VOMITOR-186421 format. One record per residue (C-alpha): residue number from 1; x, y, z. Coordinates in nm, 2 decimals. Example, Ala and Ser with C-alpha at 12.3 -4.5 7.8 and 13.67 -1.06 7.14 Angstrom:
<nodes>
(1 (1.23 -0.45 0.78))
(2 (1.37 -0.11 0.71))
</nodes>
This chain:
<nodes>
(1 (-0.34 -0.03 0.90))
(2 (-0.35 0.16 0.57))
(3 (-0.17 0.45 0.73))
(4 (0.10 0.22 0.86))
(5 (0.16 0.08 0.51))
(6 (0.16 0.43 0.35))
(7 (0.41 0.55 0.61))
(8 (0.63 0.25 0.55))
(9 (0.62 0.30 0.18))
(10 (0.71 0.67 0.22))
(11 (1.01 0.58 0.44))
(12 (1.14 0.32 0.19))
(13 (1.09 0.56 -0.10))
(14 (1.26 0.84 0.09))
(15 (1.56 0.62 0.17))
(16 (1.60 0.50 -0.18))
(17 (1.56 0.86 -0.31))
(18 (1.84 0.97 -0.08))
(19 (2.06 0.68 -0.20))
(20 (1.99 0.77 -0.56))
(21 (2.06 1.14 -0.49))
(22 (2.40 1.05 -0.35))
(23 (2.47 0.82 -0.64))
(24 (2.38 1.11 -0.88))
(25 (2.61 1.34 -0.69))
(26 (2.90 1.09 -0.71))
(27 (2.84 1.03 -1.08))
(28 (2.80 1.39 -1.18))
(29 (2.86 1.68 -0.94))
(30 (3.15 1.53 -0.75))
(31 (3.37 1.54 -1.05))
(32 (3.41 1.92 -1.00))
(33 (3.26 2.00 -0.67))
(34 (3.47 1.77 -0.46))
(35 (3.79 1.96 -0.54))
(36 (3.67 2.30 -0.67))
(37 (3.76 2.23 -1.03))
(38 (3.72 2.54 -1.25))
(39 (3.61 2.75 -0.96))
(40 (3.32 2.52 -0.86))
(41 (3.22 2.57 -0.49))
(42 (3.35 2.27 -0.30))
(43 (3.10 2.04 -0.14))
(44 (3.07 2.12 0.23))
(45 (3.24 2.46 0.20))
(46 (2.96 2.67 0.36))
(47 (3.15 3.00 0.30))
(48 (3.19 2.93 -0.08))
(49 (2.82 2.85 -0.11))
(50 (2.68 3.13 0.10))
(51 (2.69 3.41 -0.16))
(52 (2.54 3.17 -0.42))
(53 (2.26 3.07 -0.18))
(54 (2.18 3.43 -0.11))
(55 (2.08 3.47 -0.48))
(56 (1.81 3.21 -0.41))
(57 (1.75 2.85 -0.49))
(58 (1.56 2.94 -0.81))
(59 (1.86 3.12 -0.94))
(60 (2.09 2.83 -0.86))
(61 (1.86 2.58 -1.03))
(62 (1.84 2.81 -1.34))
(63 (2.22 2.82 -1.35))
(64 (2.24 2.45 -1.31))
(65 (2.01 2.40 -1.61))
(66 (2.17 2.66 -1.83))
(67 (2.53 2.61 -1.72))
(68 (2.75 2.88 -1.57))
(69 (3.12 2.96 -1.62))
(70 (3.29 2.63 -1.65))
(71 (2.98 2.42 -1.56))
(72 (2.81 2.28 -1.87))
(73 (2.43 2.29 -1.90))
(74 (2.27 2.05 -1.66))
(75 (2.61 2.01 -1.49))
(76 (2.65 1.67 -1.65))
(77 (2.32 1.55 -1.50))
(78 (2.10 1.55 -1.81))
(79 (1.83 1.34 -1.64))
(80 (1.81 1.57 -1.34))
(81 (1.49 1.76 -1.27))
(82 (1.47 2.09 -1.08))
(83 (1.38 1.89 -0.77))
(84 (1.70 1.68 -0.81))
(85 (1.91 2.00 -0.85))
(86 (1.76 2.15 -0.54))
(87 (1.84 1.83 -0.34))
(88 (2.19 1.82 -0.49))
(89 (2.26 2.19 -0.42))
(90 (2.13 2.15 -0.06))
(91 (2.36 1.85 -0.01))
(92 (2.67 2.02 -0.15))
(93 (2.61 2.35 0.04))
(94 (2.58 2.19 0.38))
(95 (2.88 2.18 0.62))
(96 (3.09 1.87 0.58))
(97 (3.11 1.82 0.96))
</nodes>
């Protein structure tokens, strides 16, 4: 029974985390990444993200925290942790289809 409860809590927490990650994207990242403002790689544009991903997730998270080119430090997500940035980058770099 305990395992069932733990599994249910995990699923609920995962679902709410996914919702909050999408809300965070819509509130912060989407401003530039939806349309490629200032040279930002567009969400869902796998070809634009490929060379960035090849540098490694750690490099992308560091750039997110410090800012890069037109992107301000923390990319307008001042409350985001490194885990949040990893999730957001993974979401944005996946194919839109």
